[in-house]
matplotlib code that plots the C-alpha trace (Angstrom):
import matplotlib.pyplot as plt

x = [71.8, 73.3, 74.1, 72.3, 75.5, 78.6, 81.9, 83.9, 87.5, 86.9, 89.6, 89.4, 91.5, 94.1, 96.2, 99.9, 99.2, 96.9, 94.4, 92.5, 93.8, 91.0, 88.6, 85.9, 83.4, 79.6, 77.1, 73.7, 70.6, 70.3, 74.0, 75.9, 79.5, 82.5, 85.5, 88.7, 92.3, 95.0, 95.0, 95.9, 94.7, 92.0, 88.8, 87.6, 88.8, 86.6, 83.6, 84.1, 84.3, 81.0, 79.2, 80.8, 82.4, 85.6, 85.0, 85.9, 89.2, 88.1, 85.5, 82.0, 79.7, 76.1, 73.2, 70.3, 71.7, 71.8, 75.1, 75.8, 78.0, 75.0, 72.6, 71.7, 72.6, 68.9, 68.8, 72.0, 70.6, 67.4, 69.4, 72.5, 72.7, 76.0, 76.6, 80.0, 82.3, 81.8, 78.1, 77.7, 75.2, 74.6, 72.0, 68.9, 66.8, 67.1, 63.7, 64.7, 68.0, 66.4, 63.7, 66.6, 66.8, 63.6, 65.1, 65.9, 62.2, 61.0, 59.3, 60.1, 59.0, 58.2, 59.6, 57.9, 57.7, 54.6, 52.6, 54.4, 57.8, 56.9, 55.5, 58.7, 60.9, 58.8, 59.1, 62.9, 63.2, 61.1, 63.1, 66.5, 65.2, 65.8, 62.2, 62.7, 65.5, 63.5, 63.2, 66.8, 69.5, 71.9, 75.0, 73.6, 73.7, 76.4, 78.5, 76.5, 73.2, 74.5, 75.4, 71.9, 70.4, 72.7, 71.5, 67.8, 68.4, 70.1, 67.2, 64.7, 66.2, 64.7, 68.0, 68.8, 72.4, 73.6, 77.3, 78.7, 82.1, 83.4, 80.1, 81.5, 84.8, 85.2, 82.3, 82.3, 81.5, 77.9, 77.2, 79.3, 77.1, 73.9, 74.6, 75.9, 72.9, 70.7, 72.4, 72.4, 68.6, 67.9, 69.8, 67.8, 64.3, 64.3, 66.5, 68.8, 72.2, 75.0, 78.6, 80.6, 84.2, 85.3, 88.6, 87.8, 88.4, 86.5, 83.3, 83.7, 83.9, 81.0, 78.5, 79.3, 78.0, 81.2, 84.4, 86.6, 90.2, 92.0, 95.8, 97.6, 94.6, 93.5, 91.5, 93.6, 90.8, 86.9, 84.9, 83.2, 84.7, 86.2, 87.9, 89.2, 90.2, 93.1, 96.4, 98.4, 96.4, 96.1, 99.8, 100.7, 98.3, 98.7, 102.3, 101.3, 101.5, 98.1, 96.4, 93.0, 90.5, 86.8, 84.1, 82.7, 79.1, 78.8, 81.4, 82.7, 86.5, 88.2, 91.5, 94.0, 96.9, 100.3, 102.4, 106.1, 107.2, 105.4, 106.9, 110.4, 109.9, 108.5]
y = [-70.1, -73.6, -75.0, -78.1, -80.3, -79.2, -80.8, -79.0, -79.7, -83.2, -85.9, -89.6, -92.2, -94.8, -93.6, -94.1, -94.3, -91.8, -89.4, -86.4, -83.0, -81.2, -80.8, -78.1, -77.1, -76.4, -77.4, -75.9, -78.0, -78.8, -78.2, -80.5, -80.6, -82.4, -83.6, -83.7, -84.5, -87.0, -90.6, -90.7, -87.2, -88.4, -88.3, -91.9, -91.5, -88.5, -90.4, -93.2, -90.6, -89.0, -92.3, -93.2, -96.3, -94.8, -93.4, -89.7, -89.0, -85.4, -82.9, -83.5, -83.8, -82.6, -83.1, -80.7, -79.7, -83.4, -85.1, -87.9, -89.6, -89.9, -91.4, -95.1, -97.3, -97.1, -93.3, -93.0, -95.3, -93.1, -89.9, -90.8, -93.0, -94.1, -95.2, -96.9, -97.1, -100.9, -102.0, -105.3, -107.0, -110.6, -112.8, -110.7, -108.7, -105.0, -104.4, -106.6, -104.8, -101.4, -102.4, -103.2, -99.4, -99.6, -101.9, -99.1, -98.3, -101.8, -102.3, -105.1, -108.5, -106.9, -109.3, -107.9, -104.6, -102.5, -100.8, -97.6, -99.2, -100.5, -97.1, -95.3, -97.8, -97.5, -93.7, -93.8, -96.6, -94.4, -91.3, -93.0, -94.8, -98.4, -99.5, -101.4, -103.4, -104.2, -108.0, -108.4, -109.7, -107.1, -109.1, -109.1, -105.2, -103.0, -100.9, -97.8, -99.6, -100.9, -97.4, -96.1, -99.0, -98.1, -94.5, -95.6, -97.9, -95.0, -92.6, -95.3, -94.7, -91.2, -89.7, -86.1, -86.5, -88.6, -89.6, -90.8, -92.4, -91.9, -92.8, -92.2, -94.2, -96.9, -95.6, -94.3, -90.6, -91.4, -93.0, -90.4, -87.6, -89.6, -90.2, -86.7, -85.1, -87.2, -86.3, -82.6, -82.8, -84.7, -82.1, -79.2, -80.8, -82.7, -80.4, -83.3, -82.5, -84.4, -84.9, -86.7, -87.9, -87.5, -87.7, -86.1, -82.4, -81.3, -83.3, -81.8, -78.3, -78.7, -80.2, -79.3, -76.1, -76.1, -78.1, -79.2, -79.8, -82.1, -82.5, -84.7, -85.2, -81.6, -79.1, -77.0, -75.0, -74.8, -72.6, -72.5, -74.5, -71.4, -70.5, -74.0, -75.2, -72.8, -74.0, -72.9, -75.0, -78.0, -78.0, -77.8, -80.6, -83.0, -82.1, -82.0, -79.2, -78.0, -75.2, -73.9, -72.1, -71.4, -73.5, -70.9, -72.3, -73.2, -70.6, -73.4, -74.1, -76.6, -78.3, -79.2, -81.6, -81.0, -84.0, -84.3, -84.2, -80.9, -79.4, -80.4, -78.7, -75.5]
z = [32.2, 31.9, 28.5, 27.3, 27.4, 29.4, 30.3, 33.0, 34.0, 32.9, 32.9, 32.3, 30.7, 31.7, 34.7, 34.0, 30.2, 28.6, 30.2, 29.0, 30.3, 32.1, 29.2, 29.2, 26.6, 26.2, 23.5, 23.0, 22.2, 18.5, 17.7, 15.4, 16.7, 15.2, 17.1, 15.0, 15.7, 14.8, 16.0, 19.7, 20.4, 22.8, 20.7, 21.5, 25.1, 25.4, 24.1, 26.5, 29.3, 28.3, 28.1, 31.5, 29.9, 31.4, 34.9, 35.4, 37.2, 37.9, 36.8, 35.6, 32.6, 32.6, 30.2, 30.6, 34.1, 35.2, 36.1, 33.7, 36.3, 38.7, 36.1, 36.3, 33.3, 32.3, 32.5, 30.5, 27.8, 27.7, 27.3, 25.4, 22.3, 20.7, 17.1, 17.0, 14.0, 13.7, 14.0, 16.0, 13.8, 15.0, 13.4, 13.4, 11.0, 10.6, 12.4, 15.3, 15.6, 15.6, 18.1, 20.6, 20.9, 23.0, 25.7, 28.1, 28.3, 29.1, 32.4, 34.8, 33.4, 30.0, 27.4, 24.2, 22.4, 22.9, 20.1, 21.0, 20.7, 17.3, 16.2, 17.3, 15.6, 12.4, 12.6, 12.6, 10.0, 7.7, 8.6, 7.9, 4.8, 6.1, 6.1, 2.7, 4.5, 7.6, 6.9, 5.7, 8.1, 9.4, 8.3, 4.7, 4.5, 3.1, 5.4, 4.6, 5.2, 8.5, 9.6, 8.7, 10.7, 13.6, 13.5, 13.3, 16.4, 18.3, 17.5, 18.6, 22.1, 21.9, 23.1, 24.0, 22.9, 20.0, 19.9, 16.6, 16.3, 12.8, 11.1, 7.6, 7.9, 5.3, 3.2, -0.3, -1.0, -1.8, 1.5, 3.4, 2.0, 2.5, 6.2, 7.0, 5.1, 7.3, 10.5, 9.6, 8.8, 12.1, 14.1, 12.5, 12.3, 15.6, 17.6, 18.2, 19.8, 18.0, 18.9, 16.2, 15.8, 12.3, 10.5, 7.2, 7.7, 4.6, 5.6, 9.1, 7.8, 5.4, 7.8, 11.4, 13.2, 15.2, 15.7, 18.6, 17.6, 20.0, 20.5, 23.0, 25.2, 25.4, 23.3, 21.0, 19.6, 19.5, 17.2, 13.8, 11.0, 9.5, 12.8, 13.5, 10.0, 9.2, 7.9, 11.0, 13.5, 11.1, 10.3, 14.0, 15.1, 12.1, 11.2, 7.6, 5.0, 3.9, 2.0, 3.1, 0.9, 0.9, -1.0, -3.5, -3.1, 0.7, 1.9, 4.2, 4.6, 2.3, 3.1, 0.4, 1.0, -0.6, -1.5, -0.5, -4.1, -4.7, -1.6, -2.6, -6.0, -4.6]

ax = plt.figure().add_subplot(projection="3d")
ax.plot(x, y, z, "-o")
ax.set_aspect("equal")
plt.show()
């Protein structure tokens, strides 16, 4: 039986510069998967390959047994939603911004949203908690509020796969936890399949069902947070001394950094 989302012997990138090295992995429906790895390891290149922003050099990617490479732009937008690290806001209200998620469903010569479009947008504005902000302008929101609006817009596309590119970067711990709690809840309640690039190893370990650790354009390890977040693999990939322990409440792995001064003294 085919997995819900599968990448097989997949390579993309910038020939002569940086390319992914024959990536292969599978994700089941409703899984919340984190992609970790140092800068330059290929995380963003992989996302661009999945969304077909970068054409495949070799291999294939499938969503629900359908080739992503063979999908039209409209089909891709109906099946895959992307929330980037930096939200392009423009001069529009939150509601107008979120309703743009319905553009892939417009028929020819349709210039306005239908009642169904408005109902779907309202559903996800309520679910993400941005309804009180709907009449505010996007450029007047905080970074955390913009990320929530970006997630609401992505969900309004009714996607099967949600790609998140560092959704918690530049946010304080309150907004980081708020957004990751929301994504975790959506994954479980809606059966939404989520693939997320994330730098914070402790957040990745606490919230994700499984992790993919990348190194030099390839996958070093894939598995549960406990399997992936061990000091040997982390030190090898990040070239940084760490200590790993277990959170006594959640039983998830926790990564502790060790400063150069302490290492010298030990």
